[in-house]
C-alpha positions as CSV (number, residue, x, y, z in Angstrom):
1,X,65.7,9.2,42.3
2,X,64.2,5.9,41.9
3,X,62.6,3.4,38.8
4,X,59.1,4.0,40.3
5,X,59.3,8.4,41.3
6,X,59.7,8.6,37.5
7,X,57.4,5.2,35.9
8,X,54.2,6.2,34.3
9,X,51.8,4.0,34.0
10,X,50.3,4.4,30.3
11,X,47.2,2.1,29.8
12,X,47.5,-1.6,28.7
13,X,48.0,-0.8,25.1
14,X,44.9,-1.5,23.3
15,X,43.4,-3.6,26.1
16,X,41.0,-1.2,28.2
17,X,42.7,-0.7,32.0
18,X,40.8,-1.4,34.6
19,X,40.5,2.2,35.6
20,X,39.6,3.1,31.9
21,X,37.0,0.7,32.5
22,X,35.7,2.2,35.9
23,X,35.7,5.2,33.4
24,X,33.9,4.3,31.0
25,X,31.3,2.9,33.8
26,X,31.5,6.2,35.7
27,X,31.3,8.7,32.7
28,X,28.3,6.1,31.3
29,X,30.4,6.5,27.8
30,X,29.1,4.7,25.0
31,X,30.6,3.0,22.5
32,X,30.9,1.1,19.6
33,X,31.4,-2.5,19.6
34,X,32.8,-3.9,16.1
35,X,33.6,-7.0,17.0
36,X,32.9,-10.2,19.3
37,X,35.1,-13.6,19.5
38,X,35.1,-16.5,21.8
39,X,38.5,-17.0,23.7
40,X,37.5,-20.0,25.3
41,X,41.5,-20.9,25.5
42,X,42.1,-18.0,27.3
43,X,44.6,-18.5,30.5
44,X,44.2,-16.3,33.3
45,X,46.8,-17.1,36.7
46,X,47.9,-20.3,34.6
47,X,43.9,-21.6,35.0
48,X,41.9,-21.9,31.9
49,X,39.2,-18.6,32.0
50,X,37.5,-18.8,28.8
51,X,36.0,-15.5,27.7
52,X,34.5,-12.4,24.8
53,X,36.9,-10.8,23.5
54,X,35.2,-7.6,21.8
55,X,37.1,-4.8,19.7
56,X,35.6,-1.4,20.4
57,X,35.7,1.7,19.4
58,X,36.4,4.4,22.2
59,X,36.0,7.8,22.1
60,X,39.6,9.3,22.2
61,X,39.2,13.4,23.9
62,X,43.3,14.0,22.8
63,X,42.1,13.1,19.2
64,X,38.7,13.8,19.5
65,X,38.7,10.2,16.5
66,X,37.5,6.8,17.8
67,X,40.6,4.1,19.3
68,X,40.1,0.8,18.4
69,X,41.0,-1.2,21.3
70,X,39.8,-5.0,23.8
71,X,38.1,-5.4,25.9
72,X,37.8,-8.9,27.4
73,X,34.5,-10.1,29.5
74,X,34.9,-13.5,31.7
75,X,31.8,-15.9,30.5
76,X,30.5,-17.4,32.9
77,X,28.8,-20.8,34.3
78,X,25.3,-21.0,33.9
79,X,25.8,-18.8,31.3
80,X,24.7,-14.9,31.9
81,X,22.6,-12.5,29.9
82,X,25.8,-10.5,29.3
83,X,27.5,-13.9,27.6
84,X,24.3,-14.0,25.9
85,X,24.3,-11.1,24.6
86,X,27.7,-11.3,23.4
87,X,27.2,-14.7,22.3
88,X,24.6,-13.4,20.1
89,X,26.9,-10.7,19.0
90,X,29.3,-13.1,17.5
91,X,27.1,-13.8,14.8
92,X,24.9,-11.2,13.8
93,X,28.5,-8.7,13.8
94,X,30.0,-11.5,10.9
95,X,26.9,-11.0,8.9
96,X,27.5,-8.6,6.4
97,X,24.0,-8.0,5.8
98,X,23.9,-6.2,9.9
99,X,27.1,-3.8,8.7
100,X,25.1,-1.3,8.9
101,X,23.9,0.4,11.5
102,X,26.8,0.6,14.7
103,X,25.8,-1.6,18.2
104,X,26.6,1.0,21.0
105,X,26.6,0.0,23.7
106,X,27.6,1.5,27.9
107,X,28.5,-0.4,30.9
108,X,27.2,-0.5,34.2
109,X,29.4,-2.3,37.6
110,X,26.6,-4.4,39.9
111,X,29.0,-5.7,42.6
112,X,32.4,-7.0,40.9
113,X,29.8,-7.4,38.1
114,X,30.0,-5.2,34.5
115,X,27.3,-5.8,32.5
116,X,26.1,-3.8,29.5
117,X,23.4,-1.9,28.2
118,X,22.6,-0.2,24.7
119,X,23.3,2.9,24.8
120,X,21.0,5.8,25.7
């Protein structure tokens, strides 16, 4: 048997994989955003690729607990409504006065673009 006959991809570690994103979108899973940071130094294939890096709590169906993970959202030029919302969340979530009510979202896909909306 060769390597590929037994290898099982266990996901992207702390980062949400493309397959996991697709499942979150398809199943309309609501999840909490707990932190957003601007990562303007991010690179993709050797080129500058500024992004927002969101720390999220995803439900883990195996344990029943929420699991802390990361999702990156590329910044657009000009900024999209998602960019403006994530930019506002950077400040909102850093403000100690706003720590009470969780920010719950769902993802929607429009072509290749993943939008965020208030969880229903």
